[in-house]
C-alpha positions in Angstrom: 7.3 -22.7 -10.1 7.4 -20.3 -7.1 8.2 -22.0 -3.9 6.3 -21.4 -0.4 8.8 -18.6 0.4 8.7 -17.0 -2.8 4.5 -16.9 -2.2 4.8 -15.5 1.4 7.2 -13.0 0.2 5.5 -11.6 -2.7 2.7 -11.7 -0.3 3.7 -9.5 1.8 4.7 -7.2 -0.1 1.4 -7.0 -2.2 0.4 -6.5 1.7 1.6 -3.1 1.3 -1.2 -1.9 -1.0 -3.8 -3.4 0.2 -5.0 -0.5 2.9 -6.2 2.9 1.3 -4.2 4.8 4.2 -1.2 2.7 2.6 -1.7 3.4 -0.8 -2.6 7.2 -0.1 1.2 7.5 1.9 2.9 5.0 -1.0 1.8 7.3 -3.6 2.4 10.8 -2.2 5.9 9.3 -1.8 6.2 8.9 -5.9 7.6 12.3 -6.0 10.2 12.1 -3.6 11.2 11.6 -0.3 9.0 13.1 2.7 9.6 13.5 6.4 6.2 11.8 8.8 5.1 15.8 8.8 5.3 16.1 5.4 3.3 13.2 4.6 0.6 13.8 7.5 0.0 17.1 5.6 -0.5 15.5 2.1 -2.4 12.6 3.1 -4.5 14.4 5.9 -4.1 11.3 8.0 -3.0 11.7 11.5 0.5 11.5 12.9 -0.1 7.8 15.2 -1.3 6.5 12.0 1.1 7.3 9.7 3.5 6.3 11.6 2.0 2.8 12.0 1.4 2.4 8.6 4.8 3.6 7.3 6.1 0.7 10.2 4.3 -1.9 8.0 4.9 -0.3 4.7 8.9 -0.7 6.0 8.2 -4.2 6.8 6.6 -5.1 3.1 9.8 -3.5 1.4 8.3 -1.2 0.1 9.3 2.4 1.8 13.2 2.9 3.6 14.0 5.8 5.4 17.2 8.0 5.6 18.4 10.0 8.6 19.8 13.3 7.4 20.6 15.1 10.7 17.5 15.3 13.0 15.1 14.6 10.1 13.8 11.5 8.6 13.2 10.7 5.5 10.9 8.0 4.0 11.3 7.1 0.3 10.3 4.2 -2.1 12.4 1.3 -1.4 13.0 1.0 -5.3 12.3 3.4 -8.2 10.6 0.1 -9.8 7.7 0.5 -7.0 6.6 3.7 -8.6 6.4 2.3 -12.1 4.3 -0.3 -10.1 1.9 2.1 -9.1 1.7 4.5 -12.4 0.7 1.4 -14.8 -1.6 2.9 -17.7 -5.3 3.7 -16.2 -6.1 1.6 -19.9 -4.2 -1.2 -18.1 -6.4 -1.2 -15.0 -9.4 0.5 -16.0 -11.2 -3.1 -16.1 -9.9 -4.5 -13.4 -10.8 -1.5 -11.0 -14.0 -1.8 -12.3 -14.5 -5.5 -11.1 -12.9 -4.8 -7.6 -14.8 -1.9 -7.0 -18.0 -3.8 -7.3 -16.9 -7.0 -5.1 -15.9 -4.6 -2.5 -19.4 -3.0 -2.7 -20.9 -6.3 -2.6 -19.1 -9.0 -0.8 -16.4 -7.2 1.5 -16.3 -7.6 4.9 -16.8 -4.0 6.1 -15.1 -5.0 9.6 -12.5 -6.9 8.9 -11.5 -5.7 5.2 -11.5 -9.1 3.7 -13.6 -10.7 0.9 -16.9 -12.6 2.1 -16.4 -14.8 -1.2 -12.4 -15.5 -0.8 -12.9 -16.6 2.9 -16.3 -18.9 1.7 -19.1 -17.0 3.3 -21.2 -16.4 0.9 -22.6 -18.3 -2.8 
């Protein structure tokens, strides 16, 4: 059985994938290291937003950065994250369909939290 500390660590890791902008950044990094400017161009997010999300992704142990001269490159912390993200679509299709239905029906648009999970909907 996992300890509370283990569960907190896992939840923090998964938090890195819980926002569409962060997920877009992580998926952009699958092909290799990029600068913030490169990430901005590929994701079409603004620089401030990308920088804030990269900070979260570093805290969640999803990405790391390497300074090369005057440039800072961000990359996936572990190659296994790529495998985690590239699960076969057939495996995920039913799950993703259910998640999509949930978000349309019970996701609190302002808070970004499931009303069912937080006891607000019956």
